[in-house]
N, C-alpha and C positions, 0 to 999 in steps of 0.2 A: 601463795608462796611460789617463787620461781625455782625452777630446777636448772641450775647452772650446767650440770653435766648433760642434760638433754639439749640445752642450748648449744653445747659443743658438738654434739652429734648432728644437730640441725645445720650448724655452720659448715660442717665438713661432709654433709650428707651425700652430695654428688660424688665425691671421691670415694667414700665408704661404699656406696652402692655400686659404683663402677668396678671397684676392686672385688667386691663380692661376686659380681656377674662373671668375672674371669673364672671363678671356681664354683659357680652356682650348682653344677651337677653333684659336687661333693658336699654341698650344704655346710660350708665352714662356719665357725664361730668367729665373729669379727671383733677386733680390739683396736680402740684408738687410745694411744698413749699421750697424755697431755704434755708431759715434760719433753718428750722427743718429737712430738707432733707427727708421729708415724702411725700408719694403719697396718694391721696385721690380720691375716686370715689363717685360722688354725683348724686342723681336723678336730672334730668334736671330742673324740676319745683322748687325744693328747691334751687338749685344753682342760677337760674335766679332771684328768689325773693330777693336775697342778693345784686343784682347789681343795679346801677342807671339806669335810663331810656335809656340813650344812649348805655350803655353796654348791657342792655337787648335786644335792637334792633339788635346789632351786634351779640350777642349770638344766637338770633333767626335765623338769616340768616345762620350763620356758622353751627348751629346744623341741620338745614333743609338740607343743602348741605351734611354734614357728614352722616346723617342718610340715605339719598337717594343714596349715593354712597359707602356705606360700609366703611366709615371712622370714625374717632373719633375726638372729640374736646378736646384739651389739653390746660390747662392754666398753666402758671408759675407765682407764686406769690413771689414778692420780697418786703417784708415789709420795709427793710432798705431804699430802693430807691423809695418806694411808687409806685410800678409798678405791674400791672396785665396784662399779655400779653397772647394772645390766638393763637392757631394754629389748623388747620384742617389737621390731619395726616392720611396717608394711614396705614392700619393695618399691612402691611408687610414692612413698611419703616424701614430704618436702621439709 
């Protein structure tokens, strides 16, 4: 089964990673919006505050893993299909 949202991250990986690197010291949460085709970098606490409790718990675990292992958390938002999907990505992933 293919993951179309992961494919979106991979397609835009270079831009997502480059934007992350601008704010790397702040360890932002990255967001790619499918409809607007824009990349956003959010402070962790600000992004977490906009999520429901279940999603906050998932983000907490993913962010801790990412921060401890030199990775980043990337979300893909698809408003048409009402989806918000997250990935923990290696900074040198392709």
